[in-house]
N, C-alpha and C positions, 0 to 999 in steps of 0.2 A: 807535038809531044803532049801528052795529058798532065793535066796539072796537079794530079796525084789519083789515088785507088780508093775503091769502095770494096771493102771485104763483105762478102754475101753468103751465105750458106745456100745448101740447096733449094732453089726455086719453088719445087715442087712441095716443101713442107715449110720452108722457113718462111714462118709469119714476121717475127721480128726484121729478119733481111727486105721484106716486101715494104714495111714502114719507111725504113731508111732509103732504100732505094728510089721509092717514089718522090721522098722531098728531095733528096739530090737532084733527081731530074726534073723535079717541076723545077728547083733553081735555077736550073742549066748548068750544073757545074760541069767542067770537063774532066770526068775522072775515068780512069780505068774500072770495069767492073773484073774483079776479081772471086770466082765462084771455089768456094772449100765444100766437096760432099761431106757431107754431117755424117757422122759415124752411126753405128747402129745401135750404141748406149754408151752413157756418160759422156764425156766431153770430146771433143774432137781436137786431136793433139795436133793437128795442122794449123787450126784456127787459135789455140793456146800459143801458139808459136809466134804470131804475128799481132793480136789483139790484146790490149792492155788487160781486159777484163775476162780474158778466154772466150769470149762469145763474139757473135755476129748482130748487127752490121757495126762493120768499124771502118769510120773515113780518116784518109790521110789527104790534106788539101792544102796545097800552098804553106806547108809547114806546122798547120794547126792539127792537132791529132785528136779525134772527136769518138766516143764510143757511146753505147744507148741510144736506142731510136729517138726519143725525145730530145735529149741535146743533140743529136745530128739534127733534128727538125729546127731547134731553136737557132742552131750554127747557120742553117740555110736560109733561116727568116730574115737573120741580119744581113745577109747578101740580096734576099729578095723577098723585102718586106711585105709582099701581097700573100705569102704565105701564110699569115695571119689576117683575120677581118682588119680592115681600118677603122671600123667603129669602135669606140674603147670597151663598150659594155658587150659586143659582140666578142670582142677578142677577148675579153675576160671569159666569157661563157665557153669561147673555143679552147683556152687554155684549160679550164676545169674538167669540162669532159675528155681532152684528149690525155690529160693526168689519170682520170681516173680509168681509162681506158687501159694505160700502160701499168696501173699497179693492181687492178683488179681481176674478176671474173676467173678467179682460179679453177673452180668446177668445170667450166665450160670449155676452158683451155686443156683440161685434162681428158675431158670425154669426148670431145671434138676436136682431134687435132688435124690442123690445116692438110689437107690432101688434094692438090689442084687434079689428081687424077680419079678422083671419086665425084661422079655428078649426079646431084639429086638422088641421093639412096638414103633413106631414114636411117638413122641408126636401130639395129636387130633389139626391139625390148622398149623402145621409145627412151625420154631423157627422165633422168632423177629428178625429183624435186628441187634439189640446190641448182642445177643446171638450167631447168625452167625458170627459175626465179632469177637467174643471170640473163636469160633471153628476154625474158620481160622486163629488166631494168635497161638493157641496152636497146630494145625496140621504144621504150618510152624516152630515152635521153635524144635517141636518133629522131623521133616523130616529132617531140617537143622542138627540138633545134631547128628541125629544116622548117617547121611550122613558123616559127619566131623568127629565124633570122634569114632564112633560105632565098627571100625576096622573089619567089617564083624560079629561081633557076633551079638546075637539075641536082646541085650537090648540098651540104648542110650550110653555107653562107653563100649561096647565091650561084654565080655563073663559072666560078673555078674552084680547082680543089684547093685546100687549105692543107695546115699539119694535121688539123682535126679528122679531115676525110683520109688521110693516110694512116693513122692511128687505127681507124675504125676498119680501114680495107683488109686486114687478115679476118676479121670476124666475120664480115659480109661473106666472103669466100667461104667460110666455114658454114654460114647459113645456106649457100648454096650447094654447097657439096652434100650436106645432110637433109637436105630439104626440110629446113627448120620454118615453120608457118609463122607469118610475120603479119604485122598489121598493113593496111593497103598503102599507107604513106611509107613504110619503110621497105615493104616489097617492089616498090615503085623506084625508091632509090637506089636498092640494091641492083636491079637491073641496068641503070643507068650509071652507076658505078662501075660495074663490070666491064660495059661497053666503053668505057674511057680508053683512048688511045693507049697510055701507059700501061693499064690493067691488061688490055689485048695483048701487048708485047709482052708483058711479064707472064702471063698463061703460054704463049706461043714458044717462048724461050723455056720455060719450065716442061712442056711436052717434047722438047727436042733435047731435053739432056738424057744421057744414057741410063739405058735399065738397070745398068750395074748400080746406079746409084738409089734405086729404089731400096724402102726399108720393109722389112716382113711385117713389122708388129703396127705400122700403118695400113700396107695394104690388105693385111689379112682381116681388118676391124671389121667386122658385121653390121 
């Protein structure tokens, strides 16, 4: 019997769910994934019925109730400390960039919603200036982090994924979906992150979701 449940939204669209799911599975928690299809507009009643803040991801594990993806990341890191870098300075940097990703980049989130069914198709009309500024900031963050702390490994802090990688995974998915132009360092990171077994599994599971779960407002975005 599993030690708890992780409530997530439609994998095709739910960027926050991807973050929580990655850290939970990187930590090796034995939980049941419970997928609740996202509604077409506003909040999803079924999610509000189970989650304290009415959103996903939401983790129930051995009596602990944890919501918000960054809080789930911290909880999982208590169980699996390697989810943050061992070095104090690298760890401080990882927490800073993870928090910045969690709190910011609203123009990009709105203009480029996550849709894993969209493959390398640029947004019609190009990107607005505020979205370009978000892309530039994220590209700089990832490039500088990987160069300073990557130690030659494929991910931001070396050979293994951290909470920071999980926090940036959905925006990488967006970049790939909308064919966003990136610096060589970040483009390479995007390919390697997408190829990680857990990311590959998430994409495969997303592709197997019922077509009835598709939302027109995302599927018809030019």
